[in-house]
MMTF fields as JSON, N, C-alpha, C and O atoms, coordinates in Angstrom:
{
  "mmtfVersion": "1.0.0",
  "mmtfProducer": "UNKNOWN",
  "numBonds": 267,
  "numAtoms": 268,
  "numGroups": 67,
  "numChains": 1,
  "numModels": 1,
  "chainsPerModel": [1],
  "groupsPerChain": [67],
  "chainIdList": ["A"],
  "bondAtomList": [4, 2, 8, 6, 12, 10, 16, 14, 20, 18, 24, 22, 28, 26, 32, 30, 36, 34, 40, 38, 44, 42, 48, 46, 52, 50, 56, 54, 60, 58, 64, 62, 68, 66, 72, 70, 76, 74, 80, 78, 84, 82, 88, 86, 92, 90, 96, 94, 100, 98, 104, 102, 108, 106, 112, 110, 116, 114, 120, 118, 124, 122, 128, 126, 132, 130, 136, 134, 140, 138, 144, 142, 148, 146, 152, 150, 156, 154, 160, 158, 164, 162, 168, 166, 172, 170, 176, 174, 180, 178, 184, 182, 188, 186, 192, 190, 196, 194, 200, 198, 204, 202, 208, 206, 212, 210, 216, 214, 220, 218, 224, 222, 228, 226, 232, 230, 236, 234, 240, 238, 244, 242, 248, 246, 252, 250, 256, 254, 260, 258, 264, 262],
  "bondOrderList": [1, 1, 1, 1, 1, 1, 1, 1, 1, 1, 1, 1, 1, 1, 1, 1, 1, 1, 1, 1, 1, 1, 1, 1, 1, 1, 1, 1, 1, 1, 1, 1, 1, 1, 1, 1, 1, 1, 1, 1, 1, 1, 1, 1, 1, 1, 1, 1, 1, 1, 1, 1, 1, 1, 1, 1, 1, 1, 1, 1, 1, 1, 1, 1, 1, 1],
  "groupList": [{"groupName": "UNK", "atomNameList": ["N", "CA", "C", "O"], "elementList": ["N", "C", "C", "O"], "formalChargeList": [0, 0, 0, 0], "bondAtomList": [1, 0, 2, 1, 3, 2], "bondOrderList": [1, 1, 2], "singleLetterCode": "X", "chemCompType": "L-PEPTIDE LINKING"}],
  "groupTypeList": [0, 0, 0, 0, 0, 0, 0, 0, 0, 0, 0, 0, 0, 0, 0, 0, 0, 0, 0, 0, 0, 0, 0, 0, 0, 0, 0, 0, 0, 0, 0, 0, 0, 0, 0, 0, 0, 0, 0, 0, 0, 0, 0, 0, 0, 0, 0, 0, 0, 0, 0, 0, 0, 0, 0, 0, 0, 0, 0, 0, 0, 0, 0, 0, 0, 0, 0],
  "groupIdList": [1, 2, 3, 4, 5, 6, 7, 8, 9, 10, 11, 12, 13, 14, 15, 16, 17, 18, 19, 20, 21, 22, 23, 24, 25, 26, 27, 28, 29, 30, 31, 32, 33, 34, 35, 36, 37, 38, 39, 40, 41, 42, 43, 44, 45, 46, 47, 48, 49, 50, 51, 52, 53, 54, 55, 56, 57, 58, 59, 60, 61, 62, 63, 64, 65, 66, 67],
  "secStructList": [7, 7, 2, 2, 2, 2, 2, 2, 1, 7, 2, 2, 2, 2, 2, 2, 2, 2, 2, 2, 2, 2, 2, 2, 2, 2, 2, 2, 2, 2, 2, 2, 2, 6, 6, 7, 7, 7, 7, 2, 2, 2, 2, 2, 2, 2, 2, 2, 2, 2, 2, 2, 2, 2, 2, 2, 2, 2, 2, 2, 2, 2, 2, 2, 2, 2, 7],
  "xCoordList": [60.0, 59.641, 58.316, 58.184, 57.289, 56.028, 55.849, 56.483, 55.019, 54.73, 54.183, 54.558, 53.308, 52.674, 53.637, 53.513, 54.583, 55.609, 56.429, 56.811, 56.619, 57.569, 56.813, 57.377, 55.48, 54.755, 54.593, 54.218, 54.903, 54.75, 56.003, 56.023, 57.101, 58.452, 58.554, 57.963, 59.364, 59.526, 60.617, 61.241, 60.71, 61.541, 62.946, 63.644, 63.504, 64.722, 64.958, 66.051, 64.117, 64.262, 64.337, 65.229, 63.455, 63.464, 64.916, 65.439, 65.482, 66.769, 67.731, 68.514, 67.77, 68.861, 68.607, 69.574, 67.358, 67.175, 67.614, 68.148, 67.334, 67.836, 69.347, 69.951, 69.95, 71.62, 72.004, 72.895, 71.352, 71.728, 71.651, 72.543, 70.509, 70.201, 71.053, 71.352, 71.466, 72.38, 73.81, 74.533, 74.061, 75.526, 75.459, 76.387, 74.296, 74.156, 74.134, 74.647, 73.638, 73.53, 74.936, 75.293, 75.796, 77.006, 77.903, 78.738, 77.738, 78.353, 77.994, 78.861, 76.862, 76.375, 77.081, 77.502, 77.211, 77.786, 79.232, 79.842, 79.832, 81.265, 81.47, 82.366, 80.534, 80.815, 80.655, 81.425, 79.598, 79.501, 80.828, 81.319, 81.224, 82.598, 83.727, 84.395, 83.87, 84.942, 84.782, 85.679, 83.602, 83.359, 82.587, 82.28, 82.289, 81.495, 80.104, 79.639, 79.371, 78.074, 77.044, 77.021, 76.306, 75.208, 73.795, 73.511, 72.916, 71.508, 70.9, 70.863, 70.423, 69.741, 68.46, 67.985, 67.947, 66.499, 66.861, 66.07, 67.998, 68.315, 68.585, 68.037, 69.395, 69.609, 68.198, 67.842, 67.378, 66.277, 65.19, 64.57, 65.152, 64.483, 65.004, 64.262, 66.38, 67.008, 66.635, 66.363, 66.616, 66.311, 64.896, 64.626, 64.005, 62.505, 62.283, 61.486, 62.992, 62.826, 63.283, 62.698, 64.482, 65.008, 63.955, 63.814, 63.38, 62.331, 61.106, 60.46, 60.724, 59.723, 59.82, 58.9, 61.112, 61.484, 61.575, 61.181, 62.022, 62.082, 60.662, 60.333, 59.894, 58.49, 57.73, 57.003, 57.932, 57.222, 57.748, 56.964, 59.203, 59.767, 59.329, 59.17, 59.152, 58.529, 57.138, 56.817, 56.291, 54.858, 54.979, 54.225, 55.918, 55.914, 56.41, 55.891, 57.167, 57.76, 56.612, 56.395, 55.843, 54.765, 53.588, 52.976, 53.403, 52.445, 52.764, 51.946, 54.062, 54.655, 54.715, 54.539, 54.968, 54.893, 53.634, 53.566, 52.595, 51.3, 50.529, 49.533, 51.122, 50.213, 50.728, 50.219],
  "yCoordList": [113.332, 112.961, 112.295, 111.358, 112.669, 112.205, 111.045, 111.043, 110.025, 108.882, 109.416, 109.02, 110.303, 110.844, 111.357, 111.12, 112.093, 112.628, 111.481, 111.552, 110.548, 109.421, 108.729, 108.414, 108.414, 107.691, 108.358, 107.724, 109.637, 110.478, 110.262, 110.548, 109.774, 109.727, 108.4, 107.373, 108.529, 107.322, 106.368, 106.771, 105.153, 104.17, 104.554, 104.249, 105.271, 105.62, 106.943, 107.074, 107.696, 108.899, 108.115, 108.432, 107.132, 106.513, 105.815, 105.852, 105.212, 104.471, 105.469, 105.331, 106.516, 107.657, 108.318, 108.659, 108.483, 108.983, 108.186, 108.667, 106.687, 105.733, 105.742, 105.68, 105.828, 105.905, 107.128, 107.043, 108.306, 109.481, 109.266, 109.518, 108.779, 108.536, 107.544, 107.643, 106.558, 105.506, 106.143, 105.886, 106.894, 107.715, 108.628, 108.686, 109.3, 110.099, 109.23, 109.699, 108.134, 107.215, 106.778, 106.824, 106.306, 106.019, 107.106, 106.852, 108.404, 109.6, 109.746, 110.1, 109.513, 109.826, 108.68, 108.978, 107.343, 106.449, 106.605, 106.162, 107.195, 107.292, 108.538, 108.53, 109.565, 110.561, 110.077, 110.439, 109.213, 108.508, 107.638, 107.576, 107.08, 106.157, 107.104, 106.798, 108.227, 109.093, 109.856, 110.599, 109.706, 110.439, 111.714, 112.327, 112.073, 113.339, 112.988, 111.888, 113.966, 113.506, 113.826, 114.855, 112.823, 112.919, 112.918, 112.159, 113.751, 113.77, 112.454, 111.994, 111.829, 110.536, 110.836, 109.957, 111.903, 112.091, 112.039, 111.474, 112.581, 112.739, 111.276, 110.94, 110.319, 108.931, 108.363, 107.883, 108.421, 107.744, 108.201, 107.406, 109.501, 109.863, 109.336, 108.87, 109.409, 108.749, 107.363, 106.977, 106.562, 105.184, 104.977, 104.133, 105.74, 105.607, 106.068, 105.447, 107.165, 107.523, 106.49, 106.321, 105.676, 104.512, 103.237, 102.457, 103.224, 102.075, 102.417, 101.527, 103.803, 104.28, 104.02, 103.688, 104.258, 104.175, 102.75, 102.314, 101.991, 100.516, 99.908, 99.151, 100.355, 99.77, 100.242, 99.477, 101.389, 101.873, 101.039, 100.438, 100.932, 100.196, 98.712, 98.115, 98.184, 96.653, 96.806, 95.967, 97.627, 97.929, 98.019, 97.398, 98.785, 99.008, 97.612, 97.315, 96.894, 95.63, 94.583, 93.896, 94.539, 93.613, 93.882, 92.999, 95.165, 95.708, 95.292, 94.752, 95.561, 95.164, 93.631, 93.165, 92.865, 91.504, 90.75, 89.599, 91.451, 90.946, 91.021, 90.355, 91.889, 92.169, 91.203, 91.183],
  "zCoordList": [117.892, 116.64, 116.686, 117.473, 115.918, 115.946, 115.024, 113.969, 115.33, 114.349, 113.102, 111.998, 113.281, 112.116, 110.899, 109.698, 111.537, 110.668, 109.947, 108.779, 110.694, 110.135, 109.151, 108.103, 109.356, 108.417, 106.967, 105.981, 106.966, 105.667, 104.944, 103.746, 105.535, 104.793, 104.04, 104.376, 102.991, 102.12, 102.972, 103.954, 102.451, 103.038, 103.025, 103.993, 101.911, 101.977, 102.998, 103.549, 103.169, 104.098, 105.497, 106.284, 105.82, 107.069, 107.339, 108.453, 106.281, 106.491, 106.737, 107.677, 105.962, 106.236, 107.682, 108.363, 108.112, 109.291, 110.403, 111.403, 110.182, 111.267, 111.355, 112.426, 110.103, 110.243, 111.03, 111.875, 110.789, 111.632, 113.056, 113.865, 113.298, 114.816, 115.463, 116.653, 114.692, 115.209, 115.446, 116.409, 114.556, 114.759, 116.093, 116.901, 116.212, 117.359, 118.641, 119.656, 118.663, 119.657, 120.095, 121.272, 118.986, 119.28, 119.809, 120.677, 119.268, 119.926, 121.388, 122.187, 121.741, 123.143, 124.031, 125.148, 123.523, 124.293, 124.357, 125.33, 123.407, 123.476, 124.57, 125.414, 124.424, 125.594, 127.004, 127.894, 127.214, 128.458, 128.86, 129.987, 127.859, 128.019, 128.598, 129.586, 127.921, 128.284, 129.488, 129.886, 130.14, 131.294, 131.31, 132.332, 130.034, 129.907, 130.255, 129.955, 130.93, 131.378, 130.146, 129.471, 130.042, 128.917, 129.499, 130.425, 128.97, 129.676, 129.432, 128.291, 130.44, 130.321, 129.532, 128.813, 129.622, 128.897, 127.417, 126.661, 126.922, 125.578, 125.119, 124.069, 125.796, 125.423, 125.255, 124.178, 126.348, 126.195, 124.913, 124.206, 124.837, 123.655, 122.399, 121.534, 122.278, 121.087, 120.821, 119.685, 121.913, 121.78, 121.312, 120.457, 121.869, 121.543, 120.042, 119.338, 119.548, 118.138, 117.19, 116.12, 117.605, 116.775, 116.739, 115.797, 117.768, 117.909, 117.136, 116.584, 117.066, 116.305, 114.631, 113.885, 114.318, 112.851, 112.632, 111.55, 113.471, 113.117, 112.921, 112.007, 113.907, 113.859, 112.527, 111.894, 112.214, 110.89, 109.828, 109.094, 109.654, 108.615, 108.542, 107.477, 109.744, 109.763, 109.272, 108.43, 109.579, 109.159, 107.578, 106.829, 107.178, 105.596, 104.971, 103.895, 105.405, 104.933, 104.843, 103.844, 106.099, 106.24, 105.176, 104.574, 105.068, 103.993, 102.678, 101.933, 102.352, 101.0, 100.754, 99.628, 101.843, 101.599, 101.558, 101.127, 102.036, 102.052, 100.664, 100.383, 99.897, 98.598, 97.545, 96.424]
}
């Protein structure tokens, strides 16, 4: 997921997307816990996407608070 695509989304869309990614992350952790192999690259990419969304949300909040 590209940062430019995320910046075009509204705050509500970002929140919804973050919830979906967190659920997917939980699912992958449960798969690892039960012994099913998960692709490490998928887990890493998911973590990075979550971090990107949180960063953009923080930027939006700081811009809103500064006004």
